[in-house]
C-alpha positions as CSV (number, residue, x, y, z in Angstrom):
1,X,34.0,21.8,-26.0
2,X,32.4,23.6,-23.1
3,X,31.2,22.4,-19.7
4,X,29.8,23.6,-16.4
5,X,29.9,22.1,-12.9
6,X,27.1,22.4,-10.4
7,X,27.7,21.5,-6.8
8,X,26.0,22.2,-3.4
9,X,29.4,22.5,-1.8
10,X,29.8,26.3,-2.1
11,X,32.9,26.3,0.1
12,X,34.8,23.9,-2.1
13,X,35.3,25.1,-5.7
14,X,37.2,22.9,-8.0
15,X,40.6,24.4,-9.2
16,X,40.5,26.1,-12.5
17,X,43.4,24.4,-14.4
18,X,44.9,26.4,-17.2
19,X,48.0,24.5,-18.1
20,X,48.1,20.9,-19.3
21,X,50.6,18.4,-20.6
22,X,49.7,19.4,-24.2
23,X,49.6,22.8,-25.8
24,X,46.3,24.6,-25.5
25,X,45.1,27.1,-28.1
26,X,42.5,28.8,-26.0
27,X,40.8,28.7,-22.6
28,X,37.8,30.8,-21.5
29,X,36.7,30.4,-17.9
30,X,34.1,32.3,-15.8
31,X,33.5,32.4,-12.1
32,X,30.2,34.0,-11.2
33,X,29.0,34.6,-7.6
34,X,26.1,36.6,-6.1
35,X,27.3,39.5,-3.9
36,X,26.4,37.5,-0.8
37,X,29.3,35.1,-1.3
38,X,32.8,36.5,-1.1
39,X,35.7,34.3,-2.2
40,X,39.4,34.7,-2.0
41,X,41.3,33.9,-5.2
42,X,44.7,32.2,-5.1
43,X,46.7,32.0,-8.4
44,X,49.3,29.3,-8.7
45,X,51.9,28.5,-11.4
46,X,54.0,30.8,-13.6
47,X,51.6,31.8,-16.4
48,X,50.8,35.5,-16.5
49,X,47.1,35.2,-15.6
50,X,45.2,38.5,-15.8
51,X,41.6,38.0,-14.6
52,X,38.9,40.4,-15.7
53,X,36.4,41.6,-13.0
54,X,32.9,42.8,-13.8
55,X,29.7,43.4,-11.9
56,X,26.2,43.0,-13.3
57,X,22.8,43.9,-11.8
58,X,20.6,40.8,-11.7
59,X,17.3,39.8,-10.2
60,X,15.8,36.6,-9.0
61,X,12.1,35.7,-8.9
62,X,11.1,33.4,-6.1
63,X,8.0,31.7,-4.7
64,X,7.7,31.1,-0.9
65,X,5.0,29.7,1.3
66,X,4.4,31.7,4.5
67,X,2.1,31.2,7.4
68,X,-1.1,33.2,7.1
69,X,-2.5,32.5,10.5
70,X,-5.7,30.5,11.6
71,X,-6.3,26.8,11.9
72,X,-8.2,24.1,10.2
73,X,-9.9,21.2,11.9
74,X,-7.9,18.0,11.4
75,X,-9.1,15.8,14.2
76,X,-9.4,16.1,17.9
77,X,-6.6,18.1,19.5
78,X,-4.9,18.8,16.1
79,X,-4.6,21.9,14.1
80,X,-2.8,22.8,10.9
81,X,-1.6,26.4,10.2
82,X,-2.7,27.9,6.9
83,X,0.0,28.9,4.4
84,X,-0.1,31.3,1.6
85,X,2.0,31.3,-1.5
86,X,3.9,34.6,-1.9
87,X,5.8,35.6,-4.9
88,X,8.8,38.0,-4.8
89,X,11.8,39.4,-6.5
90,X,15.3,40.0,-5.2
91,X,17.7,42.4,-6.9
92,X,21.4,41.7,-6.3
93,X,24.9,42.3,-7.8
94,X,26.6,39.4,-9.6
95,X,30.4,39.4,-9.5
96,X,32.0,37.8,-12.5
97,X,35.7,36.9,-12.8
98,X,36.6,35.8,-16.3
99,X,39.8,34.4,-17.8
100,X,40.8,34.4,-21.5
101,X,44.1,32.7,-22.2
102,X,45.6,31.9,-25.6
103,X,48.5,29.8,-26.9
104,X,49.3,28.2,-23.5
105,X,52.6,26.2,-23.5
106,X,52.4,22.7,-22.0
107,X,53.9,21.9,-18.6
108,X,56.8,19.7,-19.4
109,X,58.3,17.0,-17.3
110,X,61.7,18.0,-16.1
111,X,64.2,16.3,-13.8
112,X,64.4,17.0,-10.1
113,X,60.8,18.2,-9.5
114,X,59.1,17.3,-6.2
115,X,55.6,17.2,-7.8
116,X,54.9,18.7,-11.2
117,X,51.3,19.5,-10.5
118,X,52.4,21.9,-7.8
119,X,53.6,24.2,-10.6
120,X,50.7,23.7,-12.9
121,X,49.1,27.1,-13.6
122,X,45.6,27.5,-12.3
123,X,43.3,29.3,-9.8
124,X,42.0,28.1,-6.5
125,X,39.0,29.7,-4.7
126,X,38.4,29.8,-1.0
127,X,35.1,31.0,0.5
128,X,36.0,33.9,2.8
129,X,32.6,34.8,4.1
130,X,28.9,35.1,3.4
131,X,26.6,38.0,4.2
132,X,23.0,37.9,3.3
133,X,20.5,40.8,3.5
134,X,19.8,41.9,7.1
135,X,22.4,39.4,8.4
136,X,25.9,39.7,9.8
137,X,28.9,38.2,8.1
138,X,29.6,34.5,8.6
139,X,33.3,33.8,8.1
140,X,34.6,30.6,6.6
141,X,38.3,31.4,6.0
142,X,40.5,29.9,8.6
143,X,43.8,30.9,10.1
144,X,46.4,28.3,10.7
145,X,45.6,28.5,14.4
146,X,42.0,27.6,13.6
147,X,43.2,24.6,11.5
148,X,45.6,23.4,14.3
149,X,42.9,23.8,16.9
150,X,40.3,21.9,14.8
151,X,42.8,19.0,14.1
152,X,43.9,18.8,17.7
153,X,40.4,18.7,19.1
154,X,39.4,15.9,16.7
155,X,38.9,12.7,18.8
156,X,40.9,10.8,16.2
157,X,43.9,13.0,16.9
158,X,44.2,14.7,20.3
159,X,42.4,12.0,22.3
160,X,44.6,9.3,20.6
161,X,47.7,11.3,21.3
162,X,46.9,11.4,25.0
163,X,46.5,7.6,25.4
164,X,49.3,5.8,27.2
165,X,47.9,2.9,29.2
166,X,48.2,0.5,26.3
167,X,52.0,0.8,26.0
168,X,53.1,1.9,29.5
169,X,54.1,-1.6,30.8
170,X,56.1,-2.5,27.7
171,X,57.8,0.8,27.3
172,X,58.8,1.0,31.0
173,X,60.6,-2.3,30.6
174,X,62.8,-1.1,27.7
175,X,63.7,2.4,28.8
176,X,63.9,2.0,32.6
177,X,67.7,2.0,32.6
178,X,68.2,4.7,29.9
179,X,69.4,8.2,30.8
180,X,70.8,9.5,27.6
181,X,68.3,11.4,25.5
182,X,69.6,10.2,22.1
183,X,69.6,6.6,23.3
184,X,66.0,7.0,24.5
185,X,64.9,8.4,21.1
186,X,66.7,5.6,19.2
187,X,65.3,2.9,21.4
188,X,61.7,4.1,21.3
189,X,61.9,4.8,17.5
190,X,63.2,1.2,16.9
191,X,60.5,-0.2,19.2
192,X,57.6,1.4,17.4
193,X,59.0,0.3,14.0
194,X,59.3,-3.3,15.2
195,X,55.9,-3.3,16.9
196,X,53.6,-1.7,14.2
197,X,54.0,-1.9,10.5
198,X,52.7,0.7,8.1
199,X,49.6,-0.3,6.1
200,X,50.6,2.1,3.2
201,X,47.7,4.5,3.9
202,X,48.2,8.2,4.6
203,X,46.2,10.2,7.1
204,X,46.4,12.8,9.8
205,X,43.6,11.1,11.8
206,X,43.6,7.6,13.1
207,X,41.2,5.0,11.6
208,X,40.9,2.3,14.2
209,X,42.9,4.0,17.0
210,X,46.4,3.7,18.4
211,X,45.5,1.0,20.8
212,X,44.2,-1.4,18.2
213,X,47.1,-0.6,15.9
214,X,49.5,-1.5,18.8
215,X,47.7,-4.7,19.4
216,X,47.2,-5.7,15.8
217,X,50.7,-4.6,14.7
218,X,49.5,-2.5,11.8
219,X,48.4,1.1,11.3
220,X,48.2,4.2,9.2
221,X,50.6,7.1,9.3
222,X,48.6,8.9,12.1
223,X,48.3,5.8,14.3
224,X,52.0,5.0,14.0
225,X,53.5,8.5,14.4
226,X,51.0,9.7,17.1
227,X,51.9,6.5,19.0
228,X,55.6,7.4,18.6
229,X,55.0,11.0,19.8
230,X,53.0,9.8,22.8
231,X,55.8,7.3,23.8
232,X,58.5,10.0,23.4
233,X,56.4,12.4,25.6
234,X,55.9,9.6,28.2
235,X,59.7,9.2,28.3
236,X,59.9,12.9,29.4
237,X,61.1,14.1,26.0
238,X,59.7,17.2,24.4
239,X,57.8,15.6,21.6
240,X,55.2,17.0,19.3
241,X,53.3,15.9,16.1
242,X,54.0,17.6,12.8
243,X,51.4,18.1,10.1
244,X,52.8,17.4,6.7
245,X,51.6,17.5,3.1
246,X,53.2,14.7,1.1
247,X,54.8,15.5,-2.3
248,X,51.9,13.9,-4.1
249,X,49.4,16.0,-2.1
250,X,51.0,19.3,-3.1
251,X,51.7,22.4,-1.1
252,X,49.1,24.1,1.1
253,X,48.5,27.5,-0.3
254,X,46.1,28.8,2.4
255,X,44.9,27.6,5.8
256,X,42.9,24.4,5.3
257,X,42.6,21.1,7.0
258,X,42.6,19.3,3.6
259,X,46.1,20.8,2.8
260,X,47.7,18.3,5.2
261,X,47.4,14.5,4.7
262,X,50.3,13.1,6.8
263,X,51.8,13.1,10.3
264,X,55.5,12.8,11.4
265,X,56.9,13.2,14.9
266,X,59.4,15.7,16.3
267,X,61.5,15.7,19.4
268,X,63.5,18.6,20.7
269,X,67.0,18.1,22.1
270,X,69.9,20.5,22.9
271,X,71.2,20.4,19.4
272,X,67.8,21.2,17.9
273,X,64.7,19.4,16.6
274,X,64.8,15.9,15.2
275,X,62.1,14.7,12.8
276,X,61.0,11.1,12.9
277,X,58.7,8.9,10.8
278,X,58.3,5.3,12.0
279,X,56.3,4.3,8.9
280,X,59.5,3.7,7.1
281,X,61.4,0.6,8.3
282,X,64.7,2.0,6.8
283,X,64.5,5.5,8.2
284,X,66.5,6.9,11.1
285,X,65.9,9.8,13.5
286,X,66.5,12.9,11.3
287,X,66.1,11.0,8.1
288,X,62.5,11.2,6.8
289,X,61.3,9.2,3.8
290,X,61.3,11.2,0.5
291,X,57.5,11.3,0.4
292,X,57.5,13.6,3.5
293,X,60.2,16.0,2.2
294,X,57.8,18.7,1.0
295,X,58.9,22.2,1.9
296,X,57.4,22.9,5.4
297,X,55.4,21.2,8.0
298,X,53.4,22.6,11.0
299,X,54.6,21.4,14.4
300,X,51.6,21.4,16.9
301,X,52.2,22.0,20.6
302,X,49.9,21.1,23.5
303,X,49.0,24.7,24.1
304,X,47.2,24.8,20.7
305,X,50.0,26.8,19.0
306,X,51.8,25.8,15.9
307,X,55.2,26.5,14.4
308,X,56.4,26.2,10.8
309,X,59.3,23.7,10.5
310,X,61.5,23.0,7.6
311,X,61.1,19.4,6.4
312,X,64.2,19.3,4.2
313,X,67.3,17.9,5.8
314,X,70.5,19.9,6.3
315,X,72.9,16.9,6.7
316,X,74.2,15.6,3.4
317,X,73.4,12.1,2.2
318,X,76.6,10.7,0.8
319,X,78.1,7.9,-1.3
320,X,81.7,7.1,-1.0
321,X,83.0,4.9,-3.9
322,X,86.3,3.1,-4.0
323,X,87.4,1.4,-7.3
324,X,90.4,-0.7,-8.2
325,X,90.6,-1.4,-11.9
326,X,93.0,-3.4,-14.1
327,X,93.1,-2.8,-17.8
328,X,94.3,-5.2,-20.5
329,X,95.6,-4.4,-23.9
330,X,92.7,-6.1,-25.6
331,X,90.2,-3.5,-24.2
332,X,88.9,-5.5,-21.2
333,X,88.7,-4.0,-17.7
334,X,88.2,-6.0,-14.5
335,X,87.8,-4.3,-11.2
336,X,86.3,-4.1,-7.7
337,X,83.9,-1.5,-6.4
338,X,82.8,-0.7,-2.9
339,X,80.1,1.9,-2.1
340,X,79.4,3.2,1.4
341,X,76.1,4.9,1.8
342,X,75.1,7.5,4.5
343,X,72.0,9.5,5.5
344,X,69.3,9.7,2.8
345,X,71.6,7.9,0.4
346,X,71.6,5.0,2.8
347,X,67.8,5.2,3.1
348,X,67.4,5.2,-0.7
349,X,69.8,2.2,-1.1
350,X,68.0,0.2,1.5
351,X,64.6,0.9,0.0
352,X,65.8,-0.1,-3.4
353,X,67.6,-3.2,-2.1
354,X,64.9,-4.2,0.3
355,X,63.2,-7.5,1.0
356,X,62.2,-9.3,-2.2
357,X,63.9,-6.6,-4.4
358,X,67.5,-8.0,-4.6
359,X,67.0,-9.7,-8.1
360,X,65.4,-6.5,-9.6
361,X,68.1,-4.4,-8.1
362,X,70.9,-6.5,-9.6
363,X,69.2,-6.5,-13.0
364,X,68.9,-2.7,-12.8
365,X,72.5,-2.4,-11.8
366,X,73.6,-4.3,-14.9
367,X,71.3,-2.5,-17.2
368,X,72.1,1.0,-15.9
369,X,75.9,0.4,-16.3
370,X,76.1,-0.7,-20.0
371,X,75.6,-4.4,-19.3
372,X,78.6,-5.0,-17.1
373,X,79.2,-8.5,-15.8
374,X,78.9,-8.7,-12.0
375,X,80.3,-11.3,-9.6
376,X,80.7,-11.7,-5.9
377,X,78.0,-9.1,-5.1
378,X,77.7,-8.5,-1.4
379,X,75.9,-6.1,0.9
380,X,76.9,-5.6,4.6
381,X,74.9,-3.9,7.3
382,X,71.7,-3.7,5.3
383,X,69.5,-4.6,8.2
384,X,71.7,-3.0,10.9
385,X,70.5,0.6,10.7
386,X,73.0,1.9,13.2
387,X,75.8,1.0,10.7
388,X,76.4,2.3,7.2
389,X,75.4,-0.1,4.4
390,X,78.3,-1.2,2.3
391,X,77.8,-2.6,-1.2
392,X,80.7,-4.4,-3.0
393,X,81.1,-6.4,-6.2
394,X,83.6,-7.5,-8.9
395,X,82.9,-6.5,-12.5
396,X,84.1,-7.1,-16.0
397,X,83.4,-4.8,-18.9
398,X,84.5,-4.9,-22.6
399,X,82.4,-1.9,-23.8
400,X,84.2,1.0,-22.0
401,X,87.6,0.9,-23.7
402,X,88.5,1.7,-27.3
403,X,91.6,0.1,-28.8
404,X,92.6,1.8,-32.0
405,X,95.8,0.6,-33.6
406,X,98.5,1.1,-31.0
407,X,96.4,3.4,-28.7
408,X,93.9,2.9,-26.0
409,X,91.1,5.4,-25.2
410,X,88.9,5.3,-22.1
411,X,87.2,7.5,-19.5
412,X,88.8,6.9,-16.1
413,X,85.4,6.4,-14.3
414,X,84.3,3.9,-17.0
415,X,80.6,3.1,-16.6
416,X,80.3,5.3,-13.5
417,X,80.8,8.5,-15.5
418,X,77.6,10.6,-16.0
419,X,76.9,10.4,-19.7
420,X,74.6,13.4,-20.3
421,X,73.4,16.6,-18.7
422,X,70.0,16.1,-17.2
423,X,69.1,19.7,-17.7
424,X,68.2,20.3,-21.3
425,X,65.5,23.0,-21.3
426,X,66.6,26.5,-22.3
427,X,64.8,28.0,-19.3
428,X,63.1,26.7,-16.2
429,X,60.4,28.4,-14.1
430,X,60.2,26.2,-11.0
431,X,62.9,25.2,-8.5
432,X,65.3,22.3,-8.9
433,X,64.4,19.9,-6.1
434,X,67.2,17.4,-5.2
435,X,65.2,16.2,-2.1
436,X,68.3,16.4,0.1
437,X,71.8,17.8,0.0
438,X,74.3,15.2,-1.1
439,X,78.0,14.5,-1.5
440,X,79.4,11.8,-3.8
441,X,83.1,11.1,-3.6
442,X,84.9,8.5,-5.6
443,X,88.5,7.3,-5.4
444,X,89.8,5.2,-8.3
445,X,93.0,3.3,-8.9
446,X,93.6,2.2,-12.4
447,X,96.4,-0.4,-13.2
448,X,97.5,0.2,-16.8
449,X,98.3,-2.7,-19.2
450,X,101.9,-3.8,-19.6
451,X,103.6,-2.4,-22.7
452,X,101.7,0.9,-22.6
453,X,102.5,4.4,-21.4
454,X,100.3,7.4,-20.7
455,X,100.2,9.8,-23.6
456,X,97.7,12.2,-22.1
457,X,95.3,12.6,-19.2
458,X,92.5,15.1,-18.5
459,X,93.4,18.3,-16.8
460,X,92.3,18.9,-13.2
461,X,89.1,20.9,-12.7
462,X,87.4,22.6,-9.8
463,X,84.1,24.5,-10.4
464,X,81.5,25.9,-8.0
465,X,77.9,27.0,-8.1
466,X,77.0,30.6,-6.9
467,X,76.3,31.2,-3.2
468,X,78.0,28.0,-2.1
469,X,75.2,25.8,-3.5
470,X,77.6,23.2,-4.7
471,X,81.0,22.3,-6.2
472,X,82.8,19.7,-8.3
473,X,86.4,18.7,-8.4
474,X,88.4,16.3,-10.6
475,X,92.0,15.4,-10.1
476,X,94.0,12.6,-11.9
477,X,97.7,11.7,-11.4
478,X,100.0,9.3,-13.2
479,X,102.4,7.4,-10.9
480,X,104.4,4.8,-12.7
481,X,102.0,2.3,-14.2
482,X,99.1,3.5,-12.2
483,X,96.5,6.3,-12.5
484,X,95.0,7.8,-9.4
485,X,91.7,9.6,-9.7
486,X,89.6,11.5,-7.2
487,X,86.2,13.0,-8.1
488,X,84.0,15.0,-5.7
489,X,80.4,16.2,-6.4
490,X,78.5,18.2,-3.9
491,X,75.1,19.9,-3.8
492,X,74.8,21.8,-0.5
493,X,71.1,22.7,-0.6
494,X,68.1,20.4,-1.2
495,X,66.4,23.0,-3.4
496,X,68.0,25.4,-5.9
497,X,65.9,28.4,-6.9
498,X,64.9,28.6,-10.5
499,X,66.9,31.8,-11.0
500,X,70.0,29.8,-10.7
501,X,69.0,27.3,-13.4
502,X,71.4,28.7,-16.1
503,X,74.3,28.4,-13.7
504,X,73.3,24.9,-12.7
505,X,72.8,23.8,-16.3
506,X,76.3,25.1,-17.2
507,X,77.8,23.5,-14.1
508,X,76.4,20.1,-15.1
509,X,77.5,20.6,-18.6
510,X,81.1,21.2,-17.6
511,X,81.0,18.4,-15.1
512,X,79.7,15.8,-17.6
513,X,82.2,17.0,-20.2
514,X,85.1,16.5,-17.8
515,X,83.9,13.1,-16.6
516,X,83.8,11.8,-20.2
517,X,87.2,13.1,-21.2
518,X,89.5,10.3,-22.3
519,X,92.9,9.0,-21.1
520,X,95.1,8.1,-24.0
521,X,97.6,5.3,-23.7
522,X,100.2,4.6,-26.3
523,X,101.9,1.2,-26.9
524,X,105.6,1.3,-26.1
């Protein structure tokens, strides 16, 4: 099939998409413009796109009515100018960029991708300037300074940020005795989250205004986080808004207001800059929701300048797991598990185990762990954000242990062992995005069944990724009738470049292999 698009919006050309979710035999695409319109071309994705550029001499016939002078009587005090129809011809150069691509591989879903469409091969066009005959150039391309100035001057942004009267009395009452900066930040952040709930809509501009959002108790991202920024600034803290493009919105390739669709807040303290997003009830200062972790944002200061700021966290999210397991000779294992969550792992847990989600969370916990039986499930500190959430439960499983004749075989982590390598493709062209650096450490005590002795246990292992990007360690010891196991998994960077994909794939392969090695017990 073949199609064309006609639009009066010359500055906004639809993206040429070359790569799809299915294989494509052939694509031909043409972009033709008169010499008076100069566009900047931005190629995205990993296909080797080679545009062909050509110029053609063309002409355009036109008809125009022009005033010819004189008047005609059309009533007292009125006169109509005479017009004459004039025909003409304009010769111009037509610039044509054409693309001819064959046998295009599909863009496949892969694990740990922030937004697959960000890496879909295509071309975007931006109107740089126009220059008509006998006229000067009129520029349309923007610098980031232009974008920031335009956003800041918008009444639904800058004016809203400067408003303080609607909250002054309430805020004075809660911060009047606070002198510590961090305590002020935590108090104001908690106050905004309790006062205004997010309406689930994105935006860098307010819709109904910060005052109405404050009074009604509901607002969009701009209303909530501009309000937060204004309160922090009012409390004599160095606070500024940060323009963000959410993961679903993609990455801004060139200066444009449409490239950003979200706002978070920032505050500078001696230790550095803390990012805050009060739209998430479970977030903490320095812990943004995953939707906002998309490479870089643009921090806007009052003097109209902007600064690029890294949105990815540097602090690790962590899960500490403690297990105590007792095995029986018939292949049953009963045990207790306690998980302690921190940082982004705590945010993720609280979001999954939030209000009205407990039943679905438990069902998923059972289904994801080979149908274990769970009892005495308990969560502590789930609503006390200053404390770490702790999850604990008892379990029984009969599917994790193989009893063959007088031997017992089992993986020491039972259902917690990662069963397969998530990285299966031979090669990968885009980065591996873990969202945040993380550290998962598990300590396991296994009480062996009476009448059995250890015949063999897995060897210890310690492996590391290049450039300090991560490491894995596994150590198991047999002390009397007890096995002691400690496993540590660390990824130290939120994003791993694609060039390290082979190393990461091999790292995960070795780790999964080790986690699934068996302990062998022999009947005495």
